[in-house]
C-alpha positions in Angstrom: 19.9 5.6 -1.0 22.6 8.1 -0.8 23.1 7.6 2.9 23.3 3.9 2.7 24.3 2.7 -0.7 25.1 -0.7 0.5 22.0 -1.4 2.1 20.0 -0.3 -1.0 22.0 -2.3 -3.2 21.5 -5.4 -1.0 17.6 -4.7 -0.7 17.2 -4.6 -4.4 19.5 -7.7 -4.9 17.2 -9.5 -2.3 14.0 -8.4 -4.3 15.6 -9.5 -7.6 16.4 -13.0 -6.1 13.0 -13.6 -4.7 11.4 -12.3 -8.2 13.8 -14.8 -9.7 13.0 -17.6 -7.6 9.3 -17.1 -8.2 9.7 -16.8 -12.0 11.9 -20.0 -11.9 9.4 -22.1 -10.2 6.4 -23.6 -11.8 4.4 -24.0 -8.7 5.3 -20.4 -7.6 4.2 -19.1 -10.8 1.1 -21.0 -10.9 0.2 -19.7 -7.3 1.0 -16.2 -8.3 -1.1 -16.4 -11.4 -4.2 -18.0 -9.3 -3.8 -15.1 -6.7 -3.4 -12.3 -9.1 -7.1 -11.8 -10.0 -8.1 -11.9 -6.4 -5.4 -9.5 -5.3 -6.3 -7.2 -8.1 -10.0 -7.4 -7.2 -9.2 -6.4 -3.5 -6.9 -3.6 -4.6 -9.5 -2.1 -7.0 -12.4 -2.4 -4.5 -10.3 -0.1 -1.9 -9.2 3.3 -2.0 -7.0 3.0 -5.1 -10.0 2.0 -7.2 -11.9 5.0 -6.0 -9.1 7.3 -6.9 -8.6 5.4 -10.4 -12.4 5.8 -11.1 -12.3 9.4 -10.3 -9.4 10.0 -12.7 -11.1 8.2 -15.5 -14.2 10.4 -15.1 -12.0 13.6 -15.0 -10.3 12.5 -18.2 -13.7 11.7 -20.1 -15.1 15.0 -18.6 -12.4 17.2 -19.9 -13.2 19.3 -23.2 -11.3 18.2 -26.2 -9.4 20.9 -27.8 -8.6 20.5 -31.6 -5.9 22.5 -33.4 -6.2 23.4 -37.1 -3.5 21.7 -39.3 
């Protein structure tokens, strides 16, 4: 970012433009809404899902310490 601030700014502007175009189009919003559950399922079936499951299991295994008030 510090080496190429103009390129960084242009990249962020391009992503914002695409996001704005998707948000402004009914067809694009409906396609994203239809594809989101499929994409989320594929994401959670992969390594991210394994990492997330391991994190949740470790949180529930941690002992709870209570402080006196």
